[in-house]
VOGU-3710 file (C-alpha; in Angstrom, 3 decimals, decimal comma):
1> mqsidvlivg> -14,538/4,025/-38,554  -14,169/4,975/-34,913  -11,247/7,135/-33,769  -9,858/6,651/-30,277  -6,796/7,893/-28,452  -5,741/4,560/-26,944  -6,862/1,009/-27,665  -5,935/-1,429/-24,897  -5,865/-5,052/-26,019  -6,322/-7,335/-23,019
11> ggptgvalgl> -8,653/-6,904/-20,061  -6,572/-8,520/-17,318  -5,060/-6,642/-14,361  -2,464/-4,908/-16,550  -5,015/-3,675/-19,080  -7,552/-2,497/-16,500  -4,792/-0,767/-14,498  -3,809/1,146/-17,648  -7,467/2,061/-18,095  -7,502/3,479/-14,556
21> elaaqkipfr> -4,471/5,651/-15,304  -5,921/6,986/-18,576  -9,335/7,557/-17,018  -7,768/9,618/-14,235  -6,018/11,662/-16,917  -9,309/12,055/-18,869  -7,934/10,316/-21,970  -10,483/8,493/-24,211  -9,748/4,761/-24,586  -11,245/1,325/-25,075
31> iidkapagrs> -10,300/-2,005/-23,490  -11,121/-5,145/-25,471  -10,635/-8,806/-24,633  -11,396/-11,901/-26,671  -12,333/-13,942/-23,591  -15,981/-14,661/-22,740  -17,646/-12,086/-20,536  -17,027/-12,410/-16,833  -14,004/-13,075/-14,682  -12,461/-16,500/-14,190
41> aksralvvqp> -13,103/-17,923/-10,741  -9,582/-19,401/-10,732  -7,322/-17,579/-8,287  -4,038/-17,745/-10,302  -1,829/-14,878/-9,037  -2,095/-14,552/-5,270  0,110/-11,732/-4,023  -0,474/-7,978/-4,201  2,722/-6,199/-3,234  2,848/-3,096/-0,999
51> rtlellnrhg> 4,126/-0,891/-3,834  1,169/-1,899/-5,986  -1,175/-0,958/-3,136  0,557/2,423/-2,780  0,098/3,091/-6,491  -3,534/1,979/-6,551  -4,114/4,243/-3,573  -3,481/7,224/-5,875  -7,040/6,466/-7,025  -8,188/6,335/-3,398
61> varnlqargn> -9,151/2,676/-3,573  -6,335/0,483/-2,241  -7,885/-0,076/1,183  -10,900/-1,670/-0,504  -8,634/-4,183/-2,246  -6,586/-4,884/0,855  -9,773/-5,737/2,757  -10,518/-8,558/0,301  -7,410/-10,532/1,211  -5,349/-11,558/4,178
71> tadgvtlcvn> -1,750/-11,437/5,373  0,271/-14,488/6,279  1,446/-14,230/9,870  4,639/-16,052/9,012  6,642/-18,104/6,522  8,169/-21,467/7,425  10,912/-23,142/5,396  11,079/-26,915/5,505  13,546/-29,524/4,222  12,688/-33,219/3,929
81> gkevvgievq> 9,555/-32,794/6,007  11,238/-30,944/8,870  10,797/-27,281/9,763  14,111/-25,450/9,389  13,327/-21,804/10,143  10,310/-19,560/10,581  9,939/-15,884/9,812  7,331/-14,035/11,844  6,109/-11,556/9,267  4,180/-9,315/11,623
91> dvarlpntaf> 7,167/-8,842/13,944  10,233/-9,008/11,703  9,214/-8,195/8,163  6,938/-5,199/8,752  7,980/-2,549/6,225  8,604/0,889/7,760  7,264/4,222/6,518  4,311/2,951/4,514  0,573/2,603/4,953  0,901/-0,908/3,471
101> pfqsiisqhd> 3,604/-2,716/5,449  2,775/-6,269/4,321  2,189/-8,318/1,217  -1,506/-9,089/0,791  -2,683/-12,541/-0,263  -5,569/-11,832/-2,632  -6,738/-14,082/-5,430  -6,381/-12,735/-8,939  -10,127/-13,152/-9,340  -10,761/-10,803/-6,434
111> tevfldesla> -8,119/-8,368/-7,708  -9,688/-8,299/-11,167  -13,199/-7,777/-9,817  -11,886/-4,954/-7,637  -10,129/-3,303/-10,601  -13,301/-3,607/-12,692  -15,298/-1,897/-9,950  -12,685/0,861/-9,656  -12,680/1,440/-13,411  -16,480/1,578/-13,430
121> tygfgvewev> -16,352/4,583/-11,087  -14,732/6,444/-13,998  -17,441/5,215/-16,372  -15,373/2,600/-18,239  -15,304/-1,177/-18,527  -13,869/-4,073/-20,519  -15,530/-5,023/-23,826  -15,591/-8,825/-23,805  -15,612/-11,271/-26,731  -13,916/-8,774/-29,036
131> rvksitqdad> -10,838/-10,030/-30,873  -8,194/-8,324/-32,974  -8,106/-9,409/-36,614  -5,308/-7,167/-37,838  -3,090/-4,286/-36,737  -1,431/-1,853/-39,133  0,494/1,152/-37,907  1,768/4,183/-39,797  3,395/7,470/-38,839  0,129/9,032/-37,667
141> gvtvklgknd> -1,687/6,198/-35,951  -2,766/2,566/-35,913  -5,588/0,932/-37,864  -7,076/-2,066/-36,047  -9,731/-4,408/-37,382  -11,876/-5,987/-34,684  -14,392/-8,797/-34,738  -16,892/-10,333/-32,346  -16,228/-13,910/-31,373  -19,724/-15,082/-32,283
151> dateetvrak> -20,244/-13,554/-35,731  -18,490/-12,370/-38,885  -19,037/-8,646/-38,387  -15,972/-6,445/-38,514  -15,194/-3,048/-36,994  -12,353/-0,748/-37,970  -10,812/1,425/-35,271  -8,276/4,168/-35,777  -6,169/4,625/-32,627  -3,332/7,003/-31,896
161> fvvgcdgkhs> -1,723/4,294/-29,734  -2,304/0,589/-29,145  -1,105/-1,128/-25,976  -0,842/-4,901/-25,820  -1,791/-6,188/-22,371  -2,741/-9,476/-24,002  -0,385/-11,947/-22,370  2,405/-14,204/-23,514  0,721/-14,923/-26,872  0,324/-11,197/-27,585
171> ivrdaaelif> -0,972/-10,253/-31,026  0,149/-6,662/-30,416  3,711/-7,817/-29,741  3,667/-9,779/-32,990  2,361/-6,778/-34,939  5,104/-4,601/-33,413  7,678/-7,196/-34,525  9,242/-7,352/-31,083  11,511/-10,260/-30,179  10,332/-12,343/-27,230
181> egdsypqdfi> 13,568/-13,877/-26,013  13,789/-16,742/-23,531  12,722/-20,316/-22,992  10,462/-22,666/-21,049  11,471/-24,427/-17,858  11,728/-28,212/-18,187  9,677/-28,856/-15,031  5,941/-28,753/-14,872  3,803/-28,271/-11,788  0,502/-29,230/-10,258
191> ladthlkwgk> -1,650/-27,143/-7,961  -4,769/-27,432/-5,886  -6,918/-24,827/-4,193  -8,263/-27,033/-1,464  -9,296/-27,466/2,131  -6,639/-28,884/4,431  -7,054/-30,737/7,711  -3,717/-30,238/9,418  -2,222/-29,669/12,819  -0,371/-26,547/11,643
201> pnnrayicfg> -1,541/-22,919/11,779  -3,627/-22,066/8,713  -2,352/-18,485/8,547  1,241/-19,268/7,550  2,956/-19,981/4,257  5,168/-23,073/3,982  7,973/-23,524/1,445  9,162/-27,126/1,477  12,119/-28,753/-0,251  12,766/-32,413/-0,899
211> rgilavfplk> 13,382/-34,052/-4,232  11,428/-31,134/-5,666  9,517/-28,237/-4,148  6,126/-27,813/-2,508  4,513/-24,571/-1,341  1,410/-24,036/0,791  -0,234/-20,596/0,867  -3,174/-19,539/3,049  -6,282/-18,415/1,178  -9,518/-17,011/2,519
221> ddmvrvvasr> -12,418/-19,180/3,674  -10,038/-21,615/5,439  -8,576/-22,816/2,162  -4,980/-23,196/0,984  -3,164/-23,350/-2,305  -0,734/-26,238/-2,668  1,799/-26,145/-5,527  4,230/-28,983/-6,220  6,729/-30,246/-8,783  4,771/-32,775/-10,824
231> atvtqrqgdp> 7,693/-35,051/-11,653  8,172/-35,872/-7,982  4,761/-37,506/-7,606  3,105/-38,440/-10,890  3,540/-38,668/-14,645  -0,221/-38,574/-15,207  -1,182/-36,521/-18,243  -3,729/-33,709/-18,088  -4,971/-32,093/-14,906  -3,895/-33,805/-11,679
241> wledvqkafs> -6,076/-35,658/-9,246  -6,222/-34,520/-5,662  -4,379/-37,704/-4,684  -1,396/-36,526/-6,750  -1,198/-33,305/-4,780  -1,765/-35,233/-1,555  1,207/-37,484/-2,362  3,493/-34,468/-2,833  2,174/-32,910/0,364  2,785/-36,076/2,374
251> qmapgsgtlh> 6,334/-36,384/1,012  7,543/-32,856/1,741  5,290/-31,007/4,208  5,983/-31,223/7,957  3,571/-33,337/9,938  0,575/-35,116/8,465  -2,372/-33,458/6,788  -5,297/-34,379/4,575  -6,398/-32,406/1,531  -10,112/-32,491/0,775
261> datwlarfhl> -12,853/-30,760/-1,205  -10,601/-29,067/-3,769  -12,181/-26,298/-5,848  -9,452/-26,128/-8,509  -6,871/-28,601/-9,770  -4,458/-27,713/-12,551  -1,185/-28,557/-14,209  1,016/-25,819/-15,648  4,378/-24,985/-17,189  6,480/-21,910/-16,511
271> hhrgvnrynn> 8,474/-19,721/-18,854  11,105/-16,999/-18,711  10,946/-14,584/-21,631  11,298/-10,851/-22,212  10,953/-8,514/-25,191  13,904/-6,711/-26,756  12,067/-3,422/-26,194  8,675/-2,324/-24,877  7,448/-0,459/-27,929  7,837/-0,006/-31,643
281> grlfvagdaa> 6,402/3,276/-32,891  2,822/3,572/-31,656  2,550/-0,036/-30,496  3,379/-0,828/-26,843  3,413/-3,944/-24,682  2,983/-4,324/-20,926  2,648/-7,131/-18,399  2,961/-10,694/-19,659  3,102/-9,432/-23,235  6,479/-7,934/-22,301
291> hvhspvggqg> 7,817/-10,352/-19,681  6,896/-13,762/-18,293  8,817/-15,476/-15,519  8,473/-17,838/-12,604  6,130/-16,839/-9,770  8,992/-16,711/-7,236  8,453/-13,588/-5,123  4,893/-13,026/-6,340  5,809/-10,113/-8,621  4,434/-10,977/-12,056
301> mntgiqdsvn> 0,978/-9,391/-11,890  2,362/-6,532/-9,809  5,044/-5,728/-12,370  2,421/-5,637/-15,115  0,241/-3,237/-13,136  3,271/-1,044/-12,520  4,131/-1,089/-16,250  0,720/0,458/-16,799  1,183/3,064/-14,075  4,444/4,139/-15,722
311> lgwklaavlr> 2,990/4,290/-19,221  -0,419/5,845/-18,549  0,590/9,380/-17,553  3,202/9,509/-20,321  0,654/8,656/-23,007  -1,601/11,343/-21,560  1,165/13,969/-21,652  1,884/13,223/-25,327  -1,784/13,092/-26,322  -2,382/16,498/-24,732
321> gerpmsflds> 0,569/17,926/-26,649  2,578/18,625/-23,487  5,391/16,325/-24,614  6,713/15,117/-28,000  6,488/11,493/-29,165  10,087/10,935/-28,110  8,968/11,316/-24,487  7,435/7,834/-24,748  10,891/6,321/-25,229  11,244/6,728/-21,459
331> ynaerrpvgq> 8,709/3,913/-20,979  11,101/1,388/-22,492  14,106/3,037/-20,835  12,552/2,848/-17,372  10,521/-0,339/-17,404  12,586/-2,773/-19,486  15,464/-2,802/-16,941  12,890/-3,600/-14,242  11,559/-6,505/-16,291  15,046/-7,769/-17,154
341> rllkttdraf> 16,180/-7,666/-13,536  13,067/-9,545/-12,494  13,698/-12,208/-15,129  17,270/-12,711/-13,930  16,534/-12,793/-10,197  13,480/-15,055/-10,440  15,301/-17,356/-12,867  18,223/-17,858/-10,474  15,957/-18,355/-7,470  13,628/-20,692/-9,333
351> kfmssinpif> 16,416/-22,909/-10,621  17,858/-23,173/-7,120  14,490/-24,004/-5,590  13,062/-26,377/-8,185  15,913/-28,394/-9,683  15,455/-32,162/-9,386  18,999/-33,022/-10,429  20,062/-35,553/-7,736  23,444/-33,925/-7,102  21,897/-30,453/-6,859
361> vffrnlilpw> 19,099/-31,745/-4,627  21,648/-33,315/-2,258  23,651/-30,120/-1,814  20,573/-27,866/-1,627  18,949/-29,950/1,059  22,242/-30,262/2,933  23,017/-26,526/2,879  19,568/-25,035/3,586  19,100/-26,437/7,120  22,497/-25,023/8,062
371> impwvmrdrs> 22,482/-21,630/6,370  18,845/-20,471/6,522  18,595/-20,085/10,335  21,803/-18,012/10,225  20,503/-15,846/7,364  17,119/-15,227/8,953  18,547/-14,248/12,335  19,666/-10,935/10,825  16,642/-8,631/11,071  18,052/-6,063/8,609
381> rvqnlfnssa> 18,712/-8,797/6,041  15,138/-10,048/6,338  13,741/-6,518/5,999  15,903/-5,865/2,927  14,571/-9,067/1,402  10,965/-8,050/2,024  11,667/-4,473/0,862  12,874/-5,807/-2,470  9,972/-8,250/-2,751  7,570/-5,375/-2,017
391> efdityrgsd> 9,103/-3,579/-5,049  10,047/-0,564/-2,938  13,593/-0,652/-4,299  12,593/-0,015/-7,921  14,221/3,181/-9,140  14,456/5,050/-12,432  17,730/6,789/-11,613  19,613/7,512/-14,816  16,436/8,019/-16,852  16,531/11,022/-19,202
401> ivgtapglqg> 13,341/12,414/-17,651  14,451/12,575/-14,003  17,026/14,792/-12,318  18,715/15,789/-9,076  19,995/19,286/-8,353  23,306/19,599/-6,478  23,642/21,206/-3,073  21,749/18,901/-0,708  24,175/17,569/1,863  23,222/14,152/3,199
411> ckieggdrvl> 20,308/13,747/0,781  19,086/10,138/0,554  16,664/10,484/-2,372  17,391/11,185/-6,031  15,314/11,784/-9,116  13,782/8,487/-10,223  13,372/7,050/-6,714  10,114/6,019/-5,073  8,729/8,803/-2,904  8,702/6,975/0,407
421> dgkiegpegq> 5,808/7,368/2,772  5,451/8,609/6,337  2,917/10,192/8,644  2,057/13,880/8,417  -0,404/15,914/10,449  -2,682/18,682/9,251  -6,002/20,303/10,119  -7,844/17,067/9,280  -5,606/14,964/11,523  -2,878/12,478/10,673
431> kyllnlldat> -2,489/10,859/7,279  0,265/9,416/5,123  2,296/11,622/2,792  1,421/9,544/-0,275  -2,264/10,237/0,385  -1,527/13,732/-0,949  -0,556/12,343/-4,350  -2,999/11,328/-7,057  -2,813/10,005/-10,604  -3,957/13,207/-12,305
441> rhhlllfsgv> -0,932/15,525/-12,130  2,522/16,285/-10,754  2,842/17,223/-7,081  5,478/19,513/-5,600  6,413/18,623/-2,028  8,147/21,475/-0,209  10,030/20,503/2,949  10,986/23,212/5,422  14,084/21,499/6,762  14,840/21,257/10,476
451> gsesategtl> 16,584/23,338/13,110  18,695/26,313/12,181  18,682/25,409/8,477  14,882/25,381/8,147  12,911/27,823/6,000  9,972/29,923/7,181  6,449/29,668/5,851  6,889/32,988/4,043  9,999/31,725/2,242  8,213/28,551/1,158
461> qraeakfler> 5,146/30,462/-0,013  7,219/32,831/-2,137  9,077/29,916/-3,692  5,768/28,165/-4,418  4,197/31,215/-6,072  7,239/31,846/-8,248  7,360/28,228/-9,380  3,648/28,041/-10,242  3,899/31,169/-12,394  6,446/29,475/-14,655
471> spvevkvhtv> 5,652/25,741/-14,485  4,808/24,276/-17,927  2,781/21,416/-16,383  -0,078/21,309/-13,900  1,308/20,945/-10,395  -0,300/20,804/-6,963  1,905/22,047/-4,100  2,069/20,713/-0,533  4,194/22,088/2,306  5,620/19,839/5,015
481> fgqkpngesg> 7,239/21,416/8,087  9,914/19,614/10,035  8,395/20,690/13,324  5,088/22,038/14,508  4,777/25,560/13,055  3,521/28,614/14,875  0,271/29,254/13,101  1,558/28,370/9,630  -0,556/26,440/7,175  0,638/23,128/5,769
491> yvdvdgilhr> 1,485/19,751/7,228  3,814/18,689/10,012  6,246/15,798/9,620  5,239/13,558/12,540  8,355/12,821/14,644  10,483/14,277/11,832  10,657/10,875/10,146  10,299/12,126/6,560  12,974/14,789/6,887  15,276/12,226/8,456
501> efgfkqaayi> 14,597/9,492/5,892  14,983/11,892/2,961  18,045/13,516/4,520  16,485/16,999/4,368  18,163/19,058/7,086  17,845/22,162/4,921  14,772/23,245/2,962  14,252/21,048/-0,081  11,721/19,954/-2,681  10,578/16,775/-4,389
511> larpdayaah> 8,657/17,067/-7,645  6,595/13,861/-7,692  5,419/12,509/-11,034  1,848/11,262/-11,456  3,214/7,737/-10,862  4,565/8,699/-7,396  8,226/8,577/-8,374  10,496/11,588/-7,942  10,867/13,547/-11,171  13,311/16,007/-9,625
521> vgplsaldal> 14,867/16,581/-6,214  16,890/19,505/-4,928  17,464/22,203/-2,326  14,879/24,963/-2,166  17,442/27,334/-3,691  17,378/25,258/-6,906  13,596/25,501/-7,347  13,908/28,555/-9,612  15,599/26,416/-12,267  13,008/23,620/-12,170
531> pnwlkqlh> 10,493/25,143/-14,665  13,224/25,412/-17,310  14,230/21,808/-16,669  10,621/20,720/-17,149  10,364/22,635/-20,436  13,420/20,873/-21,821  12,146/17,312/-21,231  11,769/15,305/-24,385
//
């Protein structure tokens, strides 16, 4: 019987992302998947959000993924075949203070291949055609019986933890006896990944409303994805024909266009469900095993990857004996509210966008041409919308394992918030602040402050040395000066943007967790108390 620290069931993006986190933390694990070896060529999920790219960049690899996709130059909303409003993404929706200011359109196939390659650099990979036969947990661990798809042989594995990244039909969720609450949407949809001969720019996304909904997304190689409400065009059973998708396109898209040479045609249903909690004992769920919802906003795969980023370093801390088992309760406390909020927001948006009730359709198509141009004229409103879609507004404020010390006047960041990005300059030139963070440990960011309230290099060095002597966890320290220092070591906050965005007029610190969220924030004078706070976490 093999013993392993963590068994990951499911080799999709969520499972491989968890493998990356554990590998960075040097935790032994296995990833198994019952599917045949090799990645599906179907593109499925299309959007990789900026926050996901920031988090993957902790492994130093996000630029390689970004290069495999493209960015839509704009989004056009249409009603009854007429263009209502356009959003120029490059000009209006560029996200500030990040190395990844745009959503990237990347097929799930390409994302999965990229994640596999990244995991291979750590010496790990997915074990294909391995299925779970049974899962039994006790106080000390989990006994899992595994089998190969093609024979009757059986393997018994003893794991300290099992994480279900195995989708909406999760066997791990069933073994954990978690409740998967929710329902299916009554509508079903058809899609085509296809070539399109059209008089419109091929680098824009189009969201079109009529009796139902139709969306057109730019893919690479001069292809598009077209998704449409099936009931509006055909009642044909099974996968659609290209003519079915063409009919929907002709009804709702602006102008005339011809679809041809499709590489994938499919019909699908959508669901909205979420678990009552994200773990039971030593069994955990992440990704679609924990939450499934409509694809509005392109956040499903991203949320699963971010579940794994949150869980990975916590499992490592417990396995190394740095934290008690109760520390893992923070995974459910922090991530379930994110999943629940996503279910609620996507459910409301999806019902508004996709209803085919004649009365609702009439009012929706009457209101949108009037209200959308007014809404989209407000640049700050558009940026807030894209900021939320990018998942930059996710926060763990209120979690038992984050904190904020008093005494920082005008501070704009609290424990649990995303550590926002910005340019810094050091001996090696300019880089982004988040490039200093990695997935292996905590990072202490010391900010000098600005003007008369700033601290000297000597003051910051003494505070750093005193903290490192007493810190109960491994921490790497970085110093960021508000203005160009006179011979001091450390980084300079380019144009003072970070100090301004954080609200750090006086010297301050951010203790960043391995997942690039703030564990604790406070004035430099409160740093002495931080080691004791860390020791008391449970």
